[in-house]
C-alpha positions in Angstrom: 0.0 0.0 0.0 1.3 3.5 -0.9 2.0 5.8 2.0 0.6 9.4 2.0 3.1 11.9 0.7 4.7 13.7 3.7 4.9 17.4 3.9 7.5 18.6 1.4 9.5 20.8 3.8 9.5 18.0 6.4 10.8 15.5 3.9 13.6 17.9 2.8 14.5 18.5 6.5 14.8 14.8 7.1 16.9 14.4 4.0 19.3 17.1 5.0 19.5 15.7 8.5 20.4 12.3 7.1 23.1 13.8 4.9 24.7 15.7 7.7 24.6 12.7 10.0 26.4 10.5 7.4 28.9 13.3 6.4 27.6 13.0 2.9 27.0 16.7 2.9 30.6 17.6 3.3 31.6 19.9 0.5 28.0 19.9 -0.9 26.5 23.3 -1.7 22.9 24.0 -0.8 22.0 23.9 -4.5 23.6 20.4 -4.8 21.7 19.2 -1.8 18.4 20.4 -3.2 19.2 18.8 -6.6 20.0 15.5 -4.9 16.8 15.6 -2.8 14.7 16.4 -5.9 16.3 13.4 -7.7 15.5 11.2 -4.7 11.9 12.4 -4.7 11.5 11.7 -8.4 12.9 8.2 -7.9 10.5 7.5 -5.0 7.6 8.8 -7.1 8.6 6.5 -10.0 8.8 3.5 -7.7 5.4 4.3 -6.1 3.9 4.6 -9.6 5.3 1.2 -10.5 3.9 -0.4 -7.4 0.4 1.1 -8.2 0.7 -0.5 -11.7 1.6 -3.9 -10.1 -1.3 -3.7 -7.7 -3.6 -2.8 -10.6 -2.3 -5.7 -12.7 -0.8 -3.5 -15.4 2.3 -5.6 -15.8 3.8 -8.0 -18.4 5.5 -11.3 -17.7 9.2 -11.5 -18.6 8.3 -13.9 -21.5 5.8 -11.4 -22.9 8.3 -8.5 -22.7 11.1 -10.7 -24.2 9.0 -11.8 -27.1 7.8 -8.2 -27.9 11.3 -6.8 -27.5 12.8 -9.3 -29.8 10.1 -8.8 -32.4 10.6 -5.0 -32.3 14.3 -5.2 -32.7 14.5 -8.2 -35.1 16.3 -10.4 -32.6 15.9 -14.1 -33.1 14.9 -16.1 -30.0 17.2 -18.4 -28.2 14.4 -20.8 -27.2 
């Protein structure tokens, strides 16, 4: 189940706290920290979207994907 989206500022505050605790922020500008946080948020959103698709049954089996991929790219099957 997808968790509700936390307050954006609260999320950013947690991210910065984690960076400072792990020394990952050493030498990082505020702009770099913000860019890294935004990238993390985009990644989380993409994962959540994928999970929604899985729960809704909007997925393909590996065999289906493999067949379609090989057909589109003219690759002969190995099976």
